[in-house]
VEXKOLMI-562428 format. One line per 10 residues: number of its first residue (from 1); their letters; for each residue x, y, z of C-alpha. Coordinates in steps of 0.001 Angstrom, whole numbers, plus 500000, padded with zeros to 6 digits. Layout:
NUM> A> X:Y:Z  ... $
//
This chain:
1> MRRPGRLLAV> 864441:639318:128155  864402:640765:131728  861362:642805:132829  862296:646400:133588  860407:646457:136925  862267:643351:138075  865664:644745:137101  864787:648021:138891  863700:646165:141989  866951:644201:142132 $
11> TLVLAWIGAA> 868917:647465:141720  866786:649275:144315  867291:646635:146969  871065:646430:146494  871395:650075:146734  869141:650243:149862  871021:647428:151623  874164:649483:151086  872499:652627:152336  871141:650990:155460 $
21> GADTPRPEAA> 874217:649042:156548  877267:650795:155298  880328:651833:157337  882143:653171:154384  881087:655542:151730  878900:654154:149043  877100:655597:145909  873931:657333:146629  871058:654863:146976  868436:654814:144212 $
31> PLRLAVMDPL> 865296:656555:145382  862075:654758:146390  859621:656366:144024  856132:657096:145256  853442:658255:142940  850655:660193:144682  847200:660397:142892  845188:661200:146034  842803:663942:145005  842897:665223:148554 $
41> SEKLACACVK> 846628:665930:148346  847672:669533:148699  849398:669390:145289  846218:668106:143575  843451:670097:145345  842701:673705:145994  843066:675152:149500  839638:676664:149546  838392:674647:152543  840477:675179:155709 $
51> GYAQRKYDRL> 841925:671913:157079  840666:669765:154173  842196:668405:150948  845670:669552:151938  847335:666239:152674  851066:666676:152866  852659:663743:151277  856185:665255:151547  855867:664609:155288  855094:661028:154544 $
61> AAFLEQKLGG> 858151:660781:152238  860451:662162:155051  858928:659702:157511  859509:656747:155137  863134:657899:154535  863678:658005:158280  862135:654523:158889  863722:652829:155814  867097:654523:155753  867146:655614:152080 $
71> PVRIGHGETL> 865803:658397:149870  862219:658615:148840  861088:660649:145877  857388:661579:145339  855542:662703:142245  851985:664005:142103  849549:663643:139341  845888:663156:138643  846998:660313:136342  849829:657841:136730 $
81> AAARVELEGP> 851542:659196:133643  851579:662702:135172  853032:661537:138421  855663:659521:136550  856967:662762:134901  857874:664062:138420  859384:660762:139466  861731:660453:136563  861218:656746:136561  858764:654019:137262 $
91> PALICGPDAV> 857021:654126:140781  857605:651327:143408  854564:652655:145310  851329:654234:144082  848957:656043:146436  845471:656995:145099  841899:656075:144660  841714:652385:144578  839662:651913:141406  841400:654662:139389 $
101> VRAEAAEEGL> 844875:653264:140175  843752:649835:139189  842289:650893:136022  845397:652829:134931  847625:650118:135999  845583:647526:134070  845924:649681:130880  849736:649675:131251  849834:646037:132294  851274:646875:135576 $
111> PLRVLARLSD> 850885:644300:138347  849839:645732:141721  849795:644550:145356  847722:646314:148098  849879:647204:151054  847612:649500:153078  844705:652034:152988  844780:655600:154318  842045:656301:156929  840274:659620:156840 $
121> LQGRTTLTGL> 839606:661906:159895  836611:659605:160860  838690:656531:160514  837100:655320:157283  839127:654018:154343  836155:654153:151987  834178:656668:150000  830809:656566:148443  828963:658054:145427  826412:660750:146217 $
131> FVVRANDRAQ> 823404:661178:143899  822763:664920:143700  819894:666972:142293  819143:670724:142244  818028:672098:145590  814493:672755:144291  814049:669420:142440  811072:667232:143366  813225:664068:143896  813564:663009:147453 $
141> TLADLKGRTI> 814884:659448:146940  816706:657487:144293  813451:655918:143192  812196:659389:142247  814848:659595:139547  813253:656945:137376  812951:658173:133741  815232:661174:134345  818710:662065:133027  821487:660983:135385 $
151> VLGPASAEEK> 825128:661681:134803  827574:659002:136031  831358:659126:136415  833913:657300:134289  834085:653570:134593  837431:653904:136389  835642:655623:139332  833849:652897:141011  831905:655078:143482  830563:657048:140572 $
161> HGAARRALAR> 829953:654302:138070  829944:650606:139081  828583:651278:142575  826237:653788:141142  824778:651437:138652  824182:648887:141427  822361:651447:143590  820164:652486:140656  819324:648818:139964  818376:648216:143619 $
171> AGIPVPAEPR> 816024:651212:143323  814435:649752:140198  815926:652256:137825  817196:650780:134429  820625:651991:133445  821489:652207:129713  824427:650050:128524  826261:653266:127654  825012:655870:130210  825840:659608:130097 $
181> TAPGCTTAAL> 829054:660186:131912  831273:663123:132948  835002:663027:133426  835022:664696:136885  832849:665818:139751  832900:669407:138728  831651:668719:135204  828938:666460:136591  827783:668911:139235  827665:671823:136653 $
191> AVVEEEADAA> 825502:669701:134348  822966:669562:137058  823231:673117:138178  822868:674412:134621  819914:672078:134019  821669:669872:131441  820852:666901:133515  818501:666071:136288  820860:664266:138561  824475:663325:138797 $
201> VISSYALPLL> 826902:661065:140907  829826:662847:142555  832379:661475:144894  831455:661936:148676  834785:663817:149327  833964:666334:146552  830939:668237:147716  832764:670417:150365  835336:671307:147616  832709:672163:144924 $
211> EGCEKVEKGA> 830977:674507:147473  834195:675830:149034  835899:676604:145811  832705:678187:144535  832383:675773:141614  828693:675525:142697  826836:677895:144926  826500:676634:148495  823146:674794:148935  822600:674681:145152 $
221> LRVVGETEPV> 822746:670882:145355  820921:668313:147492  821777:664697:148089  818981:662190:147415  820871:658897:147483  824236:657170:148232  826036:654115:146872  827626:651402:149046  831155:652239:150407  834071:651314:148105 $
231> PFVTLFATAA> 837784:651545:148892  839319:655018:148674  842996:655953:149033  844975:652837:148711  848791:652447:148775  849865:649831:146127  853307:648211:145571  854410:647591:141950  857024:645087:140648  859597:647839:141289 $
241> LPAELEERVV> 859338:647321:145015  861649:644549:146053  860111:641799:148209  862948:642278:150565  861722:645882:151337  857962:645218:151267  857758:644052:154937  859784:647119:156062  857553:649503:153997  854418:647956:155407 $
251> AALVAVRADP> 855839:648250:158987  856589:651883:158379  853109:652620:157073  851537:651038:160059  853754:653071:162270  852093:656218:160959  849392:655572:163416  851753:656346:166322  852705:659731:164915  849918:662219:165698 $
261> DLRAALESRD> 851766:665063:163811  852123:663031:160691  848426:661784:160951  847364:665403:161145  849480:666322:158090  847739:663444:156267  844319:664414:157567  843974:660912:159033  842591:659629:162254  844214:656172:162276 $
271> GFLRPGAATT> 846967:656455:159660  847460:653556:157301  845492:650448:157930  846185:646920:156500  843438:645453:154340  840689:643985:156420  841398:646275:159295  839345:649089:157720  835900:650270:158491  833316:650291:155635 $
281> APASQPASAP> 831117:652966:157140  829350:655178:154649  830575:658629:154177  827322:660091:155412  828127:658699:159004  828598:661645:161427  832127:662339:162544  831190:661848:166235  829774:658414:166805  826882:658163:169265 $
291> ASAPAAGRGW> 827722:657149:172864  826167:653760:172342  828406:652890:169412  831478:650605:169960  834837:652044:169722  836191:651712:166233  839422:649781:167033  840929:647709:164187  837867:645566:163734  837763:641744:163680 $
301> PDWRGPNRDG> 836791:641234:160012  838389:637825:159508  839198:634497:161115  841308:635296:164233  841232:638927:163533  842433:641372:160808  845840:639477:160293  844629:635938:161226  847009:635881:164129  844605:636301:167116 $
311> LTPDLPTTLP> 846437:639623:167937  844703:642927:168758  845788:646248:170373  842277:646325:172026  842995:643504:174544  842415:644794:178030  844741:644236:181039  841862:643323:183424  838250:641963:183165  835125:643195:184949 $
321> EKPDVLWRQP> 834021:641424:188155  830795:640325:186459  829699:640202:182787  828768:643680:181498  826320:642521:178805  825227:645253:176517  822957:643067:174375  822200:639534:173575  820459:637801:170604  818964:634297:170436 $
331> LTGPGLSGVT> 820157:631937:167846  818464:628775:166523  821320:626289:165960  824815:625302:167018  827811:627317:165786  831428:626360:165089  832481:629176:162876  834095:632270:164406  832248:635650:164917  833533:638589:162683 $
341> ATAELVVVSD> 832722:642206:163175  833407:645781:162353  832654:648900:164392  829164:648890:162909  828152:645270:162221  828576:641781:163659  828166:638612:161414  827716:635094:162820  826661:631845:161260  823689:629799:162386 $
351> KDAAGEQDVW> 821529:626837:161541  817774:626716:161456  816029:624699:164177  815477:621723:161779  819143:621628:160723  818135:622076:157081  819257:625593:156341  822411:627515:156905  821505:630921:158230  823995:633929:158390 $
361> RCFDAATGAP> 822907:636652:160643  824044:640262:160815  823405:642480:163847  823946:646097:164541  827150:646283:166753  825712:649113:169004  822241:647787:169726  822116:644145:168661  819205:644843:166317  819045:642439:163429 $
371> RWTVAYAAPG> 820330:643942:160147  819915:641077:157664  819863:637267:157165  821013:635098:154293  819631:631592:154365  819684:628662:152004  819100:624993:151984  822067:622964:153343  820676:619588:154618  822987:616725:155376 $
381> TLDYGNAPRA> 824854:614992:158117  828424:615731:159384  830313:614786:162463  830073:617706:165026  826904:618945:163487  826281:620487:159847  826479:624220:160671  829168:626408:158857  832685:626084:160200  834381:628925:158246 $
391> AAVLHDGRAY> 834089:632535:159578  832542:635217:157567  835152:637491:155939  834123:641128:155881  836097:643142:153307  835548:646364:151326  831780:646475:151872  831159:642782:151193  830842:639647:153254  832116:636164:152058 $
401> LLGAFGHLHC> 830116:633326:153537  831190:629631:153170  828979:626802:154406  830244:623308:155511  828782:621765:152322  830510:624213:149983  827921:626907:149527  829842:630141:148974  828062:633551:148856  829310:637006:148439 $
411> VELATGKILW> 826861:639631:149781  826717:643303:150449  827789:643845:154002  825351:646743:154610  822199:644787:153214  823033:641217:152818  822008:641324:149213  823624:638392:147302  826073:639717:144727  827271:636274:143497 $
421> KRHLVADFKA> 827573:632700:144649  829462:629462:143998  829424:625867:145116  832706:624291:145780  831521:620680:145374  829259:621251:142340  831330:623876:140454  834617:622113:140891  833648:618399:141112  835308:618327:144582 $
431> PLTTWGYSST> 834830:615552:147180  833314:616734:150449  835644:616359:153378  834684:614238:156391  834002:617297:158592  832976:619675:155880  834635:622829:154560  836349:624580:157435  838927:626892:155888  837943:630566:155929 $
441> PLVVDDLLVV> 838187:631939:152457  841260:634166:152136  841221:637681:150463  844449:638515:148637  844505:641609:146661  841564:641294:144238  841166:637571:144788  839210:635345:146980  841160:632080:147537  839245:628971:148480 $
451> NPGAPDAALV> 840281:625240:148760  837744:622990:146998  840153:620065:147071  839388:618776:143724  842171:616983:141719  842372:619858:139219  841248:622656:141564  842853:621948:144940  842944:625739:145459  841035:628266:143441 $
461> ALDRRTGAIR> 841218:632044:143151  838013:633870:142341  837642:637538:141494  836379:638759:144784  834019:641301:143039  832388:638906:140485  833206:635350:141590  834881:634582:138208  837689:632229:138259  841117:633824:138020 $
471> WRTPGHPAAY> 843235:630690:138519  842975:627133:139688  845776:624719:140672  845883:620961:140900  846556:618973:144011  845349:617065:147043  842005:616963:148823  841184:619868:151132  842279:620032:154796  840576:622087:157480 $
481> ASFVPATLGG> 843007:624817:158579  842630:628361:157153  845394:629838:154948  847548:632858:155668  849372:635318:153495  853071:635567:154036  856487:636725:152650  858901:633968:153471  862452:633865:152092  861559:637082:150351 $
491> VRQIVGYDAE> 858794:635491:148364  855194:636442:148799  852979:633389:149026  849876:631758:150411  850630:629162:153096  848387:626482:154439  847528:622741:154435  845908:620190:152155  845060:616696:153225  848637:615541:152687 $
501> GLGGWDPTTG> 850705:618254:154387  851885:621842:154358  852448:624061:151277  852982:627410:149780  851377:628856:146597  852052:631832:144467  849048:634237:144976  849342:635602:141460  849268:632352:139520  848375:629563:141936 $
511> RRLWELVPDE> 851570:627707:141235  852585:625562:144081  855986:626739:145422  856848:623924:147799  855286:621016:149790  856135:619361:153036  854514:616032:153915  855048:615174:157711  856203:611772:159030  852796:610992:160373 $
521> QDFNVPTPIV> 849564:611920:158635  847606:614643:160487  844269:616303:160587  845655:619797:159850  843121:621980:161672  845158:624836:163520  846210:627800:161421  849846:628276:160615  851585:631409:162188  854200:633472:160558 $
531> LDGRLLVATE> 856797:634245:163132  859806:636573:162363  860177:635224:158869  859619:631619:159888  856608:629463:160045  855272:627996:163275  852781:625050:162897  851173:622910:165583  849093:619838:164936  847879:616894:166912 $
541> NNGTRLYAFD> 850039:614147:165593  853208:615988:164797  853353:618517:167533  854736:622168:167318  857432:622863:164751  859265:626014:163542  860561:626057:159958  862957:628391:158206  862937:629248:154373  865651:629444:151660 $
551> ERGRIRPEPV> 866256:632444:149572  863758:631154:146890  861018:631128:149440  860910:627301:149876  860596:625718:153184  863658:623933:154687  862420:620426:155420  864141:620025:158781  862507:622155:161410  864592:624769:163248 $
561> AQTRALRPDT> 862913:623622:166479  860160:621177:167427  858452:619772:170501  855568:617412:171183  854729:619332:174468  851962:621164:172466  849868:618977:170130  846443:620770:169569  843835:618979:167573  841794:622210:166809 $
571> STPVVVNGLV> 843059:625186:168855  845480:627647:167191  848270:629146:169433  848953:632752:169763  852346:634522:170029  852748:637333:172516  855993:638833:173891  857927:636349:171680  856291:633395:173507  853907:630774:172147 $
581> FGCAGELVCL> 850773:630165:174124  848689:627095:173164  846109:624811:174459  845904:620994:174021  844357:619515:177184  846487:621994:179202  847745:625523:178656  851303:625519:177516  853969:628286:177148  856848:627699:174688 $
591> DPAQGLKTRW> 859914:629784:174013  860910:629896:170236  864223:631549:171223  865147:628442:173204  864152:625843:170618  860450:625823:171659  861460:624923:175187  858447:624528:177510  858523:627433:179954  855533:626284:181904 $
601> YSEDELFSDY> 852140:624611:181667  848832:624626:183573  846705:621520:184041  843682:623628:185185  840573:621831:184055  839537:625050:182336  841962:624178:179536  841037:620599:179157  839055:621080:175926  839176:623472:173008 $
611> CALLGGNGHV> 840100:627112:173784  840343:630141:171612  843336:632390:172444  843652:636186:171741  846808:638188:172456  847930:641782:172960  849347:644399:175267  851376:641782:177111  848391:639614:177927  846633:636532:176663 $
621> LVCNTAGVLV> 842773:635938:176854  841718:632279:176850  838081:631530:176065  836953:627912:176768  834012:625867:175753  832232:626482:179138  832079:630187:178437  834765:631135:180892  837321:633798:180104  840757:633771:181688 $
631> LLKADGERYR> 843084:636706:181264  846778:636075:182029  850080:637848:181761  852177:636878:178781  854923:635733:181115  857555:633097:180447  858402:632477:184024  855134:631095:185304  851436:630887:184739  850092:634226:185948 $
641> PVARLKVFDD> 846298:634603:185738  845112:638196:186167  841359:637724:186099  838548:635147:185405  835038:635788:184224  832207:633321:183591  829917:634604:180872  827465:631743:180336  825865:629357:182829  825534:626357:180523 $
651> ADMWSHPALV> 827639:627047:177528  829023:624952:174694  831161:627535:173088  833269:626387:170115  833023:629631:168126  835996:631926:168141  835128:635343:169679  835725:638706:168064  837050:641811:169826  836474:645295:168520 $
661> GDRLYLRDRR> 837401:648249:170698  835932:647353:174142  833239:645031:172772  833785:641235:172863  831295:639204:170919  830806:635623:172149  828683:632852:170642  827497:629676:172274  824983:627218:170933  821928:629433:171920 $
671> ELVCLRLPAR> 822885:633023:171680  825203:635842:170682  826295:638093:173428  827994:641466:173263  830130:642037:176409  831746:645337:177336  835350:645011:178639  837446:647586:180426  838648:650221:177953  842326:649771:176988 $
//
């Protein structure tokens, strides 16, 4: 029996293809249905506070219609069931509080995929729970609430329940297995005001509305504590959204950032942001950041940036004449893993001086002040040192840290508190690879995907919140390259390497979709790149290849183009202006439109060893192991360097840098440096 969502998706994509490309009259296209559960929508909130909680989603619907070429129907509701009544059919898209939408979808058995998150007027995509008491209450901090009556929110409201329980536990306050709860912020707040409870947890967005709508008297409540940030307004796709439309929908959502009028209508600073690009700042952060704080940018929360492609809109078009160092911090050991950062925090791996412990360090992005460290015993010998290779992944208020010997920790990003941990070798009986675990864990929806490389657990998906195993799939030993999410041939998948070759896996089940073993065995270190619906790979023994996919999402074994002009052992290329720039003993420019033809190469000794490459704004930034930065035009005619800057005098820089706004974070074997670049 066919599933209704799948049947609707097929019907919808056929109708939209007709709507987008018809020269003759066709039946009216089926609407793309968007369920809106955002509590700050004008249809779900009162208009008591000027300029707040009046998000106009009808404007978003009109924008999507223009971008996608078909009708969009929206339905509002505090619950999914209520929104569905207006929609007159199952939604293809749902926009609402992350935890609430997930909880209701789980009750209905409705699979979800995260497409983007809506930023607020300060650029945040998160909210927190606020612990409130009566204004005249003696409590000043959370610890003062011990032994008192506290009202939490429903389990489906993460900021008012799960995150609140964790905050209370950190404050040493025991929480009953079945605590007192209130269905909404108004009920919870009134319980405090009317002295039926000593404290309550409300959503951070709610306090202005409670006072503005005179639900509680202004100043009657006082905040004594706050939870960690959790995801707020998230736009999900359901099975009713065809894979063929998903990339177009995502592109349209990202394009909201370029429309100031629409951003204003949605009360949003940056529009919709893809997962991983979002800030996790607490709601109590002031709207105007201090002058010493870095520009928010998109962040660099993952290996090679938010999309694992080395691209950023923050790349400047020139470099300063000399290094403009804002701060530097000493490190104790060598480092191979990349730096990751948000607008507030920078995370880098380290090793203690004796080489016996992995040490993960977090610094304040504005000042360089240490914020936390996570250290654990990790002795042993590996080629190229025994420090971590994988970059920290910063996602939804958590950091995921993987060491070379298989130690995996999930910690609170704000504090470094360990939430859960795993060991890839011990837990999955996996053989340690020659050079240690190097693949940066991949966040996909609610999952954290790792590659232990065990016979029955080649890839494993963990619940990113708890560390529980969600699926495991058999296969070959692990390779070293990081995986990437992709939609290829209309099929959503995880793409990457194992020791035998290239592969694609279903992110929902872990089922292997395809496998491609090359003619010559390879080390499989550089990260694959998704390029216009095709896959670009570059390795030392097999060169650079471009592959297409069939309609079932399987790779076509014969490459569309290939060349041995670029054969990197470790460095991952970057694609800018439709051109491939890579480093393998020399800097090479390839043209995919001309069968990966070599457009030019530079044999400058600066490019003779490993180089990290970043791209954006028509330029490429090359960072070599000697600590020299070379900025060049992304030009296919010739090598056109724009500027050169030496940052370190005696560097050995193998760590991929992070760029956030105008801040470039560089790590060599002895220190982490924050460099200010010219503002874009």
